[in-house]
N, C-alpha and C positions, 0 to 999 in steps of 0.2 A: 254286369251282375243281374240286372233286371231280366235279361234274355235267358240266362242260365237258370235263374231261380225266380220265376215269376211269383207275384204275390198270390197267396191262397188264404182264404178266410180260415181262421182257426176253428170255427164252430161247425165245420162240415162233418157230417157223420155218414158212414157207409151203411146203408140199410140192407145192402145185398149180402147178407151173412152167408158164407159158404160159396157164394158167387159161382162164376163159371170161368171159362178160359177166354182170353182175349183172342180175337180172330186175326190180330196182327203180331208180327214178331217184334220183340223189344230190342232196340239197338240204341241205347242211351248216348253212347259216345258219338256215334254217327249223327244222331238227331241233334245233339248240341253243336257239333261242327257245322252242320248244314244250317242251323238256325243263325249262327254267328256269320257264316259266309254270305248269307242271303239277306241279312237285315239292311234295309236301305239307309236308315239313319246312321248306323255304325259305319257303313261303307262311305257315306258322305263325309263323316268326320275324319276317316282315314285319308280320303282324297284331299280334304282341306289341310290336314296336318302335313302331308307330303308336299303340297304346294307351298305352304309357309316355309318349310325346311329348305326347299329348292330355291325360293326367292331369297331367303335369308343367307344361305350359303353362297349364292352368286352375287350378293351385294358387297359393296366396298367395306373395308374394315371400319371406317367412320360410321357408315349407315348401321352396321351390325352393333356397334357400341351404343349408338343412340337408341335403336329399337330395343336392345337388350336391357338397357338401363330403365327405359320408361315402361316397357310392356312386360318384360319377363322377370324383373326383379320384384320379389314379394317379401315383405311389404314394400311398396314404392316409397322410397325415402328422399328422392330428389325431384324437384320441379324442373320445368324446362330450362329455367335459368341455371339451376345447379348442374344439369346435364351439359348445357352449353359451356359452362365454366370448366367442367372436367374434361370435355372433349376438345376444348380450344376452338370450338366453332361459335359463331354468333347464334343467338336464339333463333333468329330467322332462318339461318342455314340448317339448324336442327329440324325446323318445320319442313324445309324443302326436302331434306333427306327422308323424313318420315313420309311426306306426300309421294315422293318418288317410289319408296318401298311399297306403299299401298296401291299405287297405280300399277306397278309391276305384278303385285299379288292379284289384283282384280283381273288383270290380263291373263295370268296363269290359271285363274279359276274360271275363265271364260265369261266374266261379267262385263268385259269391255270388248266390243267388236271392232 
């Protein structure tokens, strides 16, 4: 939304009454599409989202359950002990699955060589 509708101060006045013509053509749809397609921060977020989805989808069912319960459930209602009890894993095994998930994610994001 910040890209499409940037902040503008409300107190700006146009002193050019009558004005003139712009020397560029106005293509608002194309300008917005180009702005979204070339924004570095937005592209980085999309890249990270796809990496998370890929690693999550390629993980075991147990890893998915642990990650989903702890990181994707809002509000978080279970502690690691509660997640361990629900998944029938030990608390330590939940930590191992979590660590494995984040190692694979770091590898996918190119953070580990």
